VOPAGU-2260 file (C-alpha; in pm, 1 decimal, decimal comma):
REM VOPAGU-2260
SITE   aa  ch    i         X         Y         Z
SITE  UNK   A    0    1165,6    2917,6    -862,6
SITE  UNK   A    1    1020,5    2677,3   -1118,9
SITE  UNK   A    2     762,0    2419,4   -1017,3
SITE  UNK   A    3     762,2    2063,6   -1151,3
SITE  UNK   A    4     449,1    1870,6   -1250,0
SITE  UNK   A    5     514,2    1498,9   -1304,9
SITE  UNK   A    6     232,3    1283,1   -1445,2
SITE  UNK   A    7     289,5     908,5   -1454,4
SITE  UNK   A    8      65,2     726,9   -1702,0
SITE  UNK   A    9      73,7     399,0   -1511,8
SITE  UNK   A   10     190,5     114,2   -1741,9
SITE  UNK   A   11     208,2     316,6   -2066,1
SITE  UNK   A   12     531,7     163,1   -2197,0
SITE  UNK   A   13     676,1     235,9   -2539,0
SITE  UNK   A   14     865,1     -79,4   -2640,2
SITE  UNK   A   15    1058,1    -371,7   -2497,1
SITE  UNK   A   16    1384,1    -315,2   -2313,5
SITE  UNK   A   17    1693,7    -507,7   -2428,0
SITE  UNK   A   18    1650,1    -751,2   -2136,7
SITE  UNK   A   19    1275,6    -803,6   -2192,3
SITE  UNK   A   20    1328,2   -1166,6   -2292,9
SITE  UNK   A   21    1454,9   -1246,8   -1944,0
SITE  UNK   A   22    1122,4   -1123,6   -1810,6
SITE  UNK   A   23     911,5   -1308,4   -2067,4
SITE  UNK   A   24     819,5    -984,2   -2243,1
SITE  UNK   A   25     962,8   -1021,0   -2592,8
SITE  UNK   A   26     755,9    -816,0   -2836,5
SITE  UNK   A   27     582,5    -605,0   -2572,0
SITE  UNK   A   28     511,3    -246,6   -2676,2
SITE  UNK   A   29     210,7    -110,4   -2490,8
SITE  UNK   A   30     163,5     209,1   -2693,1
SITE  UNK   A   31     283,4      77,1   -3027,5
SITE  UNK   A   32      82,7    -244,5   -3018,1
SITE  UNK   A   33    -235,0     -62,9   -2916,1
SITE  UNK   A   34    -182,8     177,8   -3206,5
SITE  UNK   A   35    -137,7    -120,0   -3438,8
SITE  UNK   A   36    -455,9    -286,8   -3316,3
SITE  UNK   A   37    -697,5      11,6   -3314,6
SITE  UNK   A   38    -796,8     162,7   -3647,9
SITE  UNK   A   39    -724,5     534,3   -3692,1
SITE  UNK   A   40    -584,3     560,9   -3338,8
SITE  UNK   A   41    -445,4     907,6   -3269,9
SITE  UNK   A   42    -323,6    1100,5   -2968,5
SITE  UNK   A   43    -293,7    1444,5   -3130,7
SITE  UNK   A   44    -193,1    1645,6   -2824,4
SITE  UNK   A   45      74,4    1402,4   -2708,9
SITE  UNK   A   46     190,5    1382,2   -3070,6
SITE  UNK   A   47     227,6    1761,4   -3077,7
SITE  UNK   A   48     458,3    1735,0   -2777,4
SITE  UNK   A   49     672,3    1480,7   -2965,6
SITE  UNK   A   50     532,3    1134,1   -2889,1
SITE  UNK   A   51     577,3    1019,7   -3250,1
SITE  UNK   A   52     930,2    1163,9   -3260,4
SITE  UNK   A   53    1062,2     939,0   -2983,7
SITE  UNK   A   54    1318,2     698,6   -3123,9
SITE  UNK   A   55    1153,9     363,1   -3191,0
SITE  UNK   A   56     801,9     501,3   -3153,5
SITE  UNK   A   57     556,4     338,1   -3389,9
SITE  UNK   A   58     198,6     413,8   -3483,7
SITE  UNK   A   59     206,8     786,5   -3410,1
SITE  UNK   A   60     251,1    1098,5   -3619,8
SITE  UNK   A   61     598,2    1245,8   -3629,9
SITE  UNK   A   62     583,9    1624,0   -3591,1
SITE  UNK   A   63     804,4    1851,8   -3798,4
SITE  UNK   A   64     812,2    2100,7   -3510,1
SITE  UNK   A   65     733,0    1929,4   -3178,5
SITE  UNK   A   66     614,7    2168,2   -2909,6
SITE  UNK   A   67     809,0    1996,7   -2632,1
SITE  UNK   A   68    1119,2    1791,8   -2563,1
SITE  UNK   A   69    1095,7    1416,6   -2605,1
SITE  UNK   A   70    1278,3    1091,5   -2542,7
SITE  UNK   A   71    1240,8     762,1   -2363,3
SITE  UNK   A   72    1387,2     614,1   -2047,3
SITE  UNK   A   73    1525,5     268,3   -1969,7
SITE  UNK   A   74    1471,4      99,8   -1635,0
SITE  UNK   A   75    1800,5      -6,9   -1480,3
SITE  UNK   A   76    1652,9    -151,2   -1159,4
SITE  UNK   A   77    1574,2    -521,6   -1143,4
SITE  UNK   A   78    1198,5    -568,7   -1182,7
SITE  UNK   A   79     901,6    -428,2   -1367,5
SITE  UNK   A   80     653,5    -336,7   -1097,4
SITE  UNK   A   81     496,3      -9,6    -988,8
SITE  UNK   A   82     708,5      43,1    -678,7
SITE  UNK   A   83    1036,5     -30,2    -857,9
SITE  UNK   A   84     949,3     206,3   -1142,5
SITE  UNK   A   85     834,1     493,3    -923,2
SITE  UNK   A   86    1123,3     459,1    -681,4
SITE  UNK   A   87    1368,4     472,9    -971,4
SITE  UNK   A   88    1193,7     780,8   -1112,8
SITE  UNK   A   89    1276,0     955,1    -784,6
SITE  UNK   A   90    1630,2     826,8    -753,5
SITE  UNK   A   91    1639,2     476,2    -601,9
SITE  UNK   A   92    1798,6     205,5    -817,5
SITE  UNK   A   93    1724,4    -145,4    -691,5
SITE  UNK   A   94    1995,1    -405,1    -748,3
SITE  UNK   A   95    1772,1    -693,8    -638,3
SITE  UNK   A   96    1408,2    -733,9    -738,6
SITE  UNK   A   97    1125,9    -755,6    -487,9
SITE  UNK   A   98    1020,5   -1117,4    -421,0
SITE  UNK   A   99     743,8   -1271,4    -631,3
SITE  UNK   A  100     537,9   -1582,1    -565,5
SITE  UNK   A  101     433,3   -1767,0    -882,4
SITE  UNK   A  102     309,6   -2060,7    -671,8
SITE  UNK   A  103     152,4   -1861,9    -389,8
SITE  UNK   A  104     298,9   -1766,3     -53,2
SITE  UNK   A  105     484,9   -2015,9     168,6
SITE  UNK   A  106     262,6   -2190,6     420,6
SITE  UNK   A  107     450,1   -2040,7     715,4
SITE  UNK   A  108     363,3   -1691,1     591,1
SITE  UNK   A  109      -1,7   -1787,7     551,7
SITE  UNK   A  110      -4,4   -1951,3     895,8
SITE  UNK   A  111     139,4   -1638,4    1057,1
SITE  UNK   A  112    -112,7   -1420,4     876,2
SITE  UNK   A  113    -406,0   -1641,4     976,2
SITE  UNK   A  114    -287,7   -1631,7    1338,0
SITE  UNK   A  115    -264,8   -1253,1    1322,4
SITE  UNK   A  116    -616,2   -1203,1    1181,7
SITE  UNK   A  117    -764,3   -1497,6    1375,4
SITE  UNK   A  118    -936,3   -1654,1    1074,7
SITE  UNK   A  119    -855,2   -1875,5     779,1
SITE  UNK   A  120    -799,5   -1740,4     427,6
SITE  UNK   A  121    -907,8   -1848,7      79,8
SITE  UNK   A  122    -696,9   -1861,4    -233,7
SITE  UNK   A  123    -323,7   -1806,3    -199,5
SITE  UNK   A  124    -236,7   -1836,1    -565,6
SITE  UNK   A  125    -158,0   -1596,5    -854,1
SITE  UNK   A  126    -470,4   -1462,7   -1024,0
SITE  UNK   A  127    -639,5   -1169,0   -1187,6
SITE  UNK   A  128    -823,5    -968,9    -923,9
SITE  UNK   A  129   -1149,1    -973,5   -1113,5
SITE  UNK   A  130   -1122,5   -1347,3   -1180,8
SITE  UNK   A  131   -1042,8   -1453,5    -827,1
SITE  UNK   A  132   -1348,4   -1280,0    -683,6
SITE  UNK   A  133   -1556,8   -1458,6    -948,0
SITE  UNK   A  134   -1400,6   -1788,7    -839,6
SITE  UNK   A  135   -1402,5   -1741,0    -463,4
SITE  UNK   A  136   -1640,5   -1451,8    -393,8
SITE  UNK   A  137   -1942,2   -1665,4    -308,3
SITE  UNK   A  138   -1735,8   -1892,7     -81,6
SITE  UNK   A  139   -1591,9   -1581,5      84,7
SITE  UNK   A  140   -1943,3   -1452,2     160,4
SITE  UNK   A  141   -2045,1   -1788,1     308,6
SITE  UNK   A  142   -1734,1   -1835,8     523,1
SITE  UNK   A  143   -1624,5   -1480,4     597,4
SITE  UNK   A  144   -1267,1   -1576,8     509,0
SITE  UNK   A  145   -1067,5   -1309,0     322,1
SITE  UNK   A  146    -924,6   -1393,7     -20,9
SITE  UNK   A  147    -545,5   -1380,9     -49,9
SITE  UNK   A  148    -376,8   -1378,1    -389,7
SITE  UNK   A  149     -77,0   -1246,5    -578,2
SITE  UNK   A  150      26,7   -1180,7    -939,8
SITE  UNK   A  151     340,7   -1152,1   -1148,9
SITE  UNK   A  152     425,5    -847,7    -937,1
SITE  UNK   A  153     558,8    -836,3    -582,7
SITE  UNK   A  154     220,1    -802,2    -415,1
SITE  UNK   A  155      20,9    -963,7    -134,3
SITE  UNK   A  156    -341,8    -879,8    -213,6
SITE  UNK   A  157    -640,3    -925,2      15,0
SITE  UNK   A  158    -989,4    -911,7    -133,2
SITE  UNK   A  159   -1306,9    -888,7      74,4
SITE  UNK   A  160   -1671,1    -798,5      19,5
SITE  UNK   A  161   -1746,0    -472,8     197,4
SITE  UNK   A  162   -2056,8    -620,9     364,2
SITE  UNK   A  163   -1857,9    -918,7     496,3
SITE  UNK   A  164   -1535,4    -748,0     606,9
SITE  UNK   A  165   -1573,2    -369,9     649,7
SITE  UNK   A  166   -1310,0    -167,3     467,0
SITE  UNK   A  167   -1137,0     -41,9     780,7
SITE  UNK   A  168   -1110,4    -400,4     907,2
SITE  UNK   A  169    -964,7    -502,8     570,4
SITE  UNK   A  170    -708,8    -222,7     599,3
SITE  UNK   A  171    -612,0    -349,3     944,8
SITE  UNK   A  172    -559,7    -697,7     799,5
SITE  UNK   A  173    -328,8    -542,5     542,6
SITE  UNK   A  174    -131,5    -364,8     813,9
SITE  UNK   A  175     -79,7    -697,6     990,2
SITE  UNK   A  176      32,4    -858,9     663,9
SITE  UNK   A  177     273,4    -570,4     608,4
SITE  UNK   A  178     429,8    -635,8     949,7
SITE  UNK   A  179     476,8   -1004,0     862,8
SITE  UNK   A  180     613,8    -952,7     511,8
SITE  UNK   A  181     967,9    -839,8     589,4
SITE  UNK   A  182    1319,2    -962,8     520,5
SITE  UNK   A  183    1331,3   -1204,7     228,3
SITE  UNK   A  184     951,8   -1183,9     203,9
SITE  UNK   A  185     941,8    -802,4     188,7
SITE  UNK   A  186     698,7    -767,2    -100,6
SITE  UNK   A  187     670,8    -427,7    -262,7
SITE  UNK   A  188     305,3    -379,9    -171,4
SITE  UNK   A  189      25,3    -524,9      37,1
SITE  UNK   A  190    -299,1    -423,4    -133,4
SITE  UNK   A  191    -652,9    -405,1       5,4
SITE  UNK   A  192    -904,2    -500,0    -265,7
SITE  UNK   A  193   -1260,3    -434,8    -142,4
SITE  UNK   A  194   -1552,8    -533,4    -364,1
SITE  UNK   A  195   -1931,6    -527,9    -362,0
SITE  UNK   A  196   -2218,6    -692,3    -551,4
SITE  UNK   A  197   -2374,7   -1035,4    -577,7
SITE  UNK   A  198   -2235,2   -1368,8    -704,0
SITE  UNK   A  199   -2194,1   -1340,7   -1079,4
SITE  UNK   A  200   -2185,3    -961,2   -1059,5
SITE  UNK   A  201   -1906,4    -860,1    -821,1
SITE  UNK   A  202   -1744,0    -516,9    -865,1
SITE  UNK   A  203   -1419,5    -392,8    -711,0
SITE  UNK   A  204   -1462,0     -54,4    -543,3
SITE  UNK   A  205   -1235,6     249,5    -553,8
SITE  UNK   A  206   -1143,9     205,6    -185,8
SITE  UNK   A  207    -837,9       2,9    -278,5
SITE  UNK   A  208    -541,6      93,8     -61,6
SITE  UNK   A  209    -173,3       6,9    -105,1
SITE  UNK   A  210      52,8     -55,8     194,6
SITE  UNK   A  211     400,4     -19,1      48,8
SITE  UNK   A  212     746,1     -69,6     187,6
SITE  UNK   A  213     907,7     251,1     298,9
SITE  UNK   A  214    1174,0     359,2      48,3
SITE  UNK   A  215    1506,8     198,6     136,1
SITE  UNK   A  216    1693,3     525,0      70,5
SITE  UNK   A  217    1610,6     892,2      52,2
SITE  UNK   A  218    1430,1     994,5    -264,0
SITE  UNK   A  219    1412,7    1327,8    -443,6
SITE  UNK   A  220    1083,5    1376,8    -258,2
SITE  UNK   A  221    1272,1    1380,0      72,0
SITE  UNK   A  222    1521,0    1635,7     -55,7
SITE  UNK   A  223    1237,6    1859,3    -176,8
SITE  UNK   A  224    1050,8    1857,7     153,4
SITE  UNK   A  225    1372,2    1890,6     357,9
SITE  UNK   A  226    1435,2    2214,2     170,5
SITE  UNK   A  227    1096,7    2343,4     286,8
SITE  UNK   A  228     925,3    2301,4     -48,8
SITE  UNK   A  229     602,5    2107,2     -95,7
SITE  UNK   A  230     530,2    1772,6    -259,8
SITE  UNK   A  231     162,4    1736,1    -344,2
SITE  UNK   A  232      69,0    1382,1    -446,8
SITE  UNK   A  233    -228,4    1275,4    -659,4
SITE  UNK   A  234    -354,2     916,9    -670,9
SITE  UNK   A  235    -154,6     626,0    -529,9
SITE  UNK   A  236     174,8     819,3    -518,0
SITE  UNK   A  237     140,5     858,6    -139,6
SITE  UNK   A  238      98,7     481,8    -104,5
SITE  UNK   A  239     390,7     393,7    -333,2
SITE  UNK   A  240     630,6     597,0    -117,9
SITE  UNK   A  241     455,7     499,4     209,2
SITE  UNK   A  242     392,9     869,8     271,0
SITE  UNK   A  243     764,9     947,3     287,8
SITE  UNK   A  244     853,1    1286,2     141,5
SITE  UNK   A  245     486,6    1374,9      79,2
SITE  UNK   A  246     349,9    1705,1     211,9
SITE  UNK   A  247     -10,8    1660,2     104,0
SITE  UNK   A  248    -200,6    1395,9     -88,5
SITE  UNK   A  249    -537,7    1322,6    -242,1
SITE  UNK   A  250    -680,9     990,6    -357,5
SITE  UNK   A  251    -874,9     967,4    -681,5
SITE  UNK   A  252   -1162,3     766,4    -827,7
SITE  UNK   A  253   -1031,7     732,0   -1183,7
SITE  UNK   A  254    -796,6     889,0   -1439,1
SITE  UNK   A  255   -1013,6    1188,2   -1512,8
SITE  UNK   A  256   -1056,8    1259,0   -1143,9
SITE  UNK   A  257    -678,3    1239,2   -1122,5
SITE  UNK   A  258    -644,8    1505,9   -1392,1
SITE  UNK   A  259    -902,8    1719,2   -1211,3
SITE  UNK   A  260    -713,7    1692,7    -881,4
SITE  UNK   A  261    -385,4    1771,4   -1056,7
SITE  UNK   A  262    -538,2    2085,1   -1206,5
SITE  UNK   A  263    -668,4    2188,9    -864,5
SITE  UNK   A  264    -316,0    2166,4    -721,9
SITE  UNK   A  265    -178,8    2354,6   -1021,7
SITE  UNK   A  266    -411,7    2645,6    -945,8
SITE  UNK   A  267    -259,5    2678,8    -599,2
SITE  UNK   A  268      43,7    2897,5    -535,4
SITE  UNK   A  269     339,3    2710,0    -388,0
SITE  UNK   A  270     693,2    2602,0    -472,5
SITE  UNK   A  271     775,8    2236,7    -521,7
SITE  UNK   A  272     637,9    1931,0    -700,1
SITE  UNK   A  273     297,8    1801,0    -809,0
SITE  UNK   A  274     330,5    1425,1    -857,1
SITE  UNK   A  275      42,0    1231,5   -1014,9
SITE  UNK   A  276     -23,9     866,1   -1090,7
SITE  UNK   A  277    -306,1     775,3   -1330,0
SITE  UNK   A  278    -366,9     408,6   -1250,8
SITE  UNK   A  279    -662,8     317,2   -1474,8
SITE  UNK   A  280    -439,8     240,8   -1774,6
SITE  UNK   A  281    -281,8     -38,5   -1572,2
SITE  UNK   A  282    -544,5    -153,0   -1324,5
SITE  UNK   A  283    -860,3    -130,6   -1533,0
SITE  UNK   A  284    -733,1    -204,5   -1884,4
SITE  UNK   A  285    -376,7    -338,7   -1898,8
SITE  UNK   A  286    -419,0    -622,8   -1652,1
SITE  UNK   A  287    -747,0    -720,0   -1816,1
SITE  UNK   A  288    -606,3    -718,1   -2171,0
SITE  UNK   A  289    -875,4    -467,9   -2268,3
SITE  UNK   A  290    -716,0    -312,9   -2576,3
SITE  UNK   A  291   -1010,6     -96,8   -2675,4
SITE  UNK   A  292   -1062,6      29,2   -2319,4
SITE  UNK   A  293    -693,3     112,3   -2287,8
SITE  UNK   A  294    -703,0     301,1   -2618,0
SITE  UNK   A  295   -1010,7     498,4   -2510,6
SITE  UNK   A  296    -845,3     588,1   -2180,1
SITE  UNK   A  297    -542,1     720,5   -2368,1
SITE  UNK   A  298    -766,4     929,0   -2593,8
SITE  UNK   A  299    -945,5    1066,7   -2285,6
SITE  UNK   A  300    -617,6    1168,0   -2124,7
SITE  UNK   A  301    -484,6    1315,2   -2448,3
SITE  UNK   A  302    -792,1    1539,2   -2469,0
SITE  UNK   A  303    -703,6    1688,4   -2129,3
SITE  UNK   A  304    -347,6    1787,5   -2227,4
SITE  UNK   A  305    -447,9    2141,1   -2341,4
SITE  UNK   A  306    -608,8    2207,3   -2000,7
SITE  UNK   A  307    -295,3    2092,1   -1822,1
SITE  UNK   A  308     -73,1    2305,0   -2045,5
SITE  UNK   A  309    -293,8    2610,5   -1998,5
SITE  UNK   A  310    -272,9    2570,4   -1620,2
SITE  UNK   A  311     108,5    2583,2   -1617,4
SITE  UNK   A  312     264,1    2889,7   -1456,8
SITE  UNK   A  313     536,5    3093,7   -1619,1
SITE  UNK   A  314     815,4    2880,8   -1470,0
SITE  UNK   A  315     633,0    2548,6   -1435,0
SITE  UNK   A  316     766,2    2242,5   -1617,9
SITE  UNK   A  317     545,4    1946,9   -1710,7
SITE  UNK   A  318     680,3    1592,1   -1737,2
SITE  UNK   A  319     470,3    1307,1   -1877,1
SITE  UNK   A  320     606,8     955,6   -1841,4
SITE  UNK   A  321     525,9     602,0   -1720,9
SITE  UNK   A  322     661,2     345,2   -1473,5
SITE  UNK   A  323     662,6      18,5   -1678,6
SITE  UNK   A  324     448,9    -142,7   -1948,5
SITE  UNK   A  325     137,4    -358,9   -1938,1
SITE  UNK   A  326      74,9    -450,5   -2300,7
SITE  UNK   A  327    -292,3    -550,4   -2335,0
SITE  UNK   A  328    -233,6    -709,1   -2676,9
SITE  UNK   A  329     -16,2    -993,5   -2542,4
SITE  UNK   A  330    -131,3   -1313,6   -2372,6
SITE  UNK   A  331      18,1   -1202,3   -2042,8
SITE  UNK   A  332    -191,5    -998,7   -1800,9
SITE  UNK   A  333     116,4    -889,3   -1604,8
SITE  UNK   A  334     340,2    -585,1   -1636,3
SITE  UNK   A  335     592,8    -578,2   -1919,8
SITE  UNK   A  336     958,6    -475,9   -1914,9
SITE  UNK   A  337     956,4    -168,5   -2139,5
SITE  UNK   A  338    1104,8     170,9   -2204,4
SITE  UNK   A  339     878,1     454,9   -2092,3
SITE  UNK   A  340     803,4     774,1   -2285,1
SITE  UNK   A  341     940,5    1107,4   -2171,2
SITE  UNK   A  342     764,9    1429,2   -2276,6
SITE  UNK   A  343     849,7    1771,6   -2133,3
SITE  UNK   A  344     672,5    2102,8   -2184,3
SITE  UNK   A  345     684,8    2450,7   -2033,4
SITE  UNK   A  346     684,0    2814,5   -2132,6
SITE  UNK   A  347    1061,0    2822,1   -2087,9
SITE  UNK   A  348    1120,7    2482,8   -2247,0
SITE  UNK   A  349    1301,6    2466,0   -2578,7
SITE  UNK   A  350    1099,1    2305,4   -2856,7
SITE  UNK   A  351    1187,5    1994,5   -3050,4
SITE  UNK   A  352    1484,4    1879,0   -2841,6
SITE  UNK   A  353    1545,7    1505,5   -2873,1
SITE  UNK   A  354    1664,6    1378,7   -2534,3
SITE  UNK   A  355    1733,0    1036,0   -2682,8
SITE  UNK   A  356    1734,5     721,3   -2473,3
SITE  UNK   A  357    1799,7     794,0   -2107,8
SITE  UNK   A  358    1990,8     518,6   -1929,0
SITE  UNK   A  359    1770,8     529,1   -1617,8
SITE  UNK   A  360    1432,5     655,1   -1499,5
SITE  UNK   A  361    1633,3     839,1   -1232,2
SITE  UNK   A  362    1729,1    1103,8   -1490,4
SITE  UNK   A  363    1380,8    1248,0   -1442,3
SITE  UNK   A  364    1423,2    1273,7   -1064,7
SITE  UNK   A  365    1767,3    1426,7   -1108,7
SITE  UNK   A  366    1613,4    1687,9   -1338,3
SITE  UNK   A  367    1337,8    1768,7   -1086,6
SITE  UNK   A  368    1606,0    1806,2    -818,6
SITE  UNK   A  369    1796,0    2039,0   -1052,0
SITE  UNK   A  370    1487,1    2249,9   -1119,4
SITE  UNK   A  371    1410,5    2284,8    -749,2
SITE  UNK   A  372    1778,4    2328,9    -657,2
SITE  UNK   A  373    1782,3    2054,3    -394,0
SITE  UNK   A  374    2131,9    1931,9    -476,4
SITE  UNK   A  375    2279,5    1661,3    -699,0
SITE  UNK   A  376    2125,0    1315,4    -669,3
SITE  UNK   A  377    2324,8     992,8    -629,5
SITE  UNK   A  378    2155,5     830,1    -930,1
SITE  UNK   A  379    2049,8     983,8   -1259,5
SITE  UNK   A  380    2175,5    1266,7   -1476,1
SITE  UNK   A  381    1977,5    1587,9   -1511,6
SITE  UNK   A  382    1877,9    1692,1   -1862,6
SITE  UNK   A  383    1766,7    2040,4   -1752,9
SITE  UNK   A  384    2033,9    2224,8   -1948,8
SITE  UNK   A  385    1951,3    2027,3   -2262,5
SITE  UNK   A  386    1590,4    2129,3   -2285,3
SITE  UNK   A  387    1532,9    2455,4   -2099,8
SITE  UNK   A  388    1633,2    2815,0   -2128,4
SITE  UNK   A  389    1772,3    2804,6   -1773,9
SITE  UNK   A  390    2147,4    2808,6   -1733,5
């Protein structure tokens, strides 16, 4: 049986979707705009797989003989956040977007949360995570009150200095918030945002933890594990799916650690799926509009592609994609409504097959289900027969 390896480059979009204007994202193109801003920007290994051959791709070399199959996928679900994108990748199409709070959370929600944690909170407005700890970090240290904030995404974030509110206590606060945020206020994620340092020099730590909604339907991950196969998750994948359909997981410190952990799983012998999220593109660079940092992170990942390819087994199939955009060249610091790239490689993969524009991210999940023979999915259309030597 073949094994699937899915790597999600978090936020690495490849051009605005037709409905981007409705989301305020006209002109967004995370990859293309970075390539246009950075001199002599190249991603040679991704280009060899066919990155520059994807319809509408700009700024990258078009290969005469791409080594993989290539295309791009449209998001059909309402929204442009991490949970929506990942859920759709594995087969859930959301008709209604998760709630967002451009003016902060309603007072009754804040009152219930304060009652639950038995203390007041600071903030309660949309902000960049790094900026809000600059603004409120010193007051937080003096009062001991946690900092609550949101963003353009469906998130309830709680920031706290590790010496003021220990991380495990912060996690417990998040669990209480998760219990409160249901029904019409069922945000996609409650996120713990611990930080350290002194006023003027605060630093967020890697002990962030996401408390997501459980998937509202079965995903391809459930079908894989129900068949007795394994799903090994790298990075925040386990959080995004609230642990559902995950056999084993490992958290990571950064993108390169994520690649290392993926390679460690690839060296193991088992049937099923390795599912990786590399979050630095989004969290460290996209949301901070750090174009140069984003570009460097892409170059770093590109340099690891040969290692990943060399670690593939005879029947393994590699998928590289994304979950939304987060164009660092625009004024916005939020996610952007974009197509995502789709690159496929394996020893039994045909070369140079153009998979075109897929109508939903769920085509990838349907293909994984096809590879692992778990049965036809409700959403998405498998492209396995188009790009592999399997019949």
